[in-house]
C-alpha positions, -999 to 999 in steps of 0.1 A, spaced: 747 214 283 766 248 282 803 236 274 811 255 309 786 235 328 794 201 354 775 175 337 757 158 350 764 134 378 752 100 368 730 80 395 725 47 401 704 19 382 695 -17 380 671 -33 352 663 -67 349 656 -84 316 629 -111 329 629 -137 298 607 -174 293 608 -199 274 582 -215 244 582 -192 234 611 -173 237 596 -136 251 610 -107 274 592 -88 294 583 -52 288 569 -23 309 555 6 297 563 36 324 537 60 332 529 95 301 537 120 337 569 103 348 608 94 341 612 84 304 572 90 297 555 62 277 585 45 269 589 6 268 615 -4 293 630 -34 310 614 -37 338 640 -19 366 649 14 386 673 32 410 697 19 437 684 28 472 704 27 506 687 -3 520 698 -23 483 735 -28 504 722 -35 536 748 -57 552 710 -76 571 704 -89 535 736 -113 539 714 -145 553 689 -139 523 721 -143 491 734 -170 476 755 -170 448 791 -166 433 793 -123 441 766 -128 470 798 -115 494 811 -83 464 795 -53 479 807 -37 443 784 -63 429 756 -67 453 739 -33 459 729 -36 422 716 -69 417 694 -61 450 679 -31 434 675 -44 399 653 -71 416 632 -50 447 621 -35 412 615 -61 394 591 -69 422 573 -34 432 572 -28 393 549 -62 378 548 -88 414 575 -113 402 595 -117 433 628 -133 420 640 -161 445 643 -194 449 633 -214 478 607 -198 486 574 -214 504 551 -183 505 547 -150 481 529 -118 490 503 -114 467 515 -81 462 537 -53 466 530 -30 498 547 -1 495 547 0 540 570 -35 539 607 -33 531 620 -53 505 647 -72 532 611 -85 548 596 -98 516 626 -118 507 629 -131 543 589 -141 544 590 -157 513 613 -185 526 641 -183 493 667 -166 488 685 -144 458 703 -159 435 731 -145 417 741 -165 395 704 -166 378 706 -124 382 737 -125 351 754 -91 338 743 -88 306 748 -48 295 760 -17 311 750 16 299 763 53 311 741 83 298 753 109 277 772 135 293 761 163 278 722 150 294 709 166 319 691 141 337 717 109 338 715 74 355 745 44 350 721 19 349 737 -20 347 710 -44 331 707 -79 345 687 -114 324 673 -138 344 646 -165 335 615 -159 347 599 -179 377 572 -207 376 540 -205 388 547 -171 390 526 -140 368 535 -104 362 511 -73 365 516 -37 361 520 -10 393 490 12 377 516 43 397 549 40 377 544 21 352 504 16 336 513 -15 314 528 -45 304 533 -77 283 561 -107 273 566 -100 236 596 -120 208 628 -97 214 623 -92 176 591 -87 167 597 -54 192 627 -48 180 615 -46 141 584 -23 152 608 0 170 634 5 140 605 5 108 591 32 131 558 20 145 540 48 166 536 36 204 565 18 197 587 47 224 621 23 229 648 42 242 689 33 223 701 12 253 672 -7 255 665 -15 217 700 -23 217 693 -49 246 669 -65 228 686 -71 193 714 -90 215 683 -111 233 671 -121 197 707 -136 195 692 -169 214 665 -187 209 657 -198 251 666 -186 288 690 -210 285 710 -198 257 710 -162 259 723 -173 304 746 -188 288 759 -158 266 754 -138 290 779 -153 316 807 -157 282 801 -121 271 834 -99 283 818 -65 303 820 -36 288 808 1 298 785 15 272 786 55 270 772 67 234 789 102 229 770 125 211 777 138 175 758 164 156 747 164 117 739 181 95 716 191 125 705 151 136 718 144 168 732 105 163 745 89 196 777 65 185 788 37 203 827 9 201 827 -15 184 840 -34 212 805 -27 230 796 -61 208 762 -44 191 747 -51 160 746 -16 157 771 14 167 752 45 154 717 59 165 700 87 162 695 104 191 660 120 210 
């Protein structure tokens, strides 16, 4: 980015860190090679849409922050993206679930037809990252932790997402740190995988997330001997404070 150029405005985005028990695993998806973040292994997620802030959502929401407009759209977006990319619908009390995502059906109608509600108390802030200021494409991404609902299976949408798998957080993080080919994981994803390794179950991870102070991480880029490094403050409470930047 030129020193005279205005930095790109970050797009609001939300993602779900979906975990399950016995063993403790997290759902990871692989993005299409022709899309944004080509072939990257990520948590399900995407950008917010205007419909995520629709006032018609009110009767379908539960939880302490359900009436907070500054929180509502982010969580709805995270739940919507999880459903669109993996088919997993994060609702409670559902009497009927859609067999598969259908782009023609508004997500609000999907939730309404399920007979359930979105319980924000079970969709817990886990991280908040903003793309470095020198990048041409930037995102303001909130990560939310949630336990996988019983009786639902995940499947890739075949469009933006070409594959998915349940993995042990520490095993995937170790592959990334070892430089294993194919372990294409970005810095924020890696840091949140490592944060997961501090817990041994969804219940423990959710309790830790609820207790952790919220902190917005916007990495600072520094060049050292021709190599770009991403630097984050120690207050972010992640295992690393620096990592090689792409």
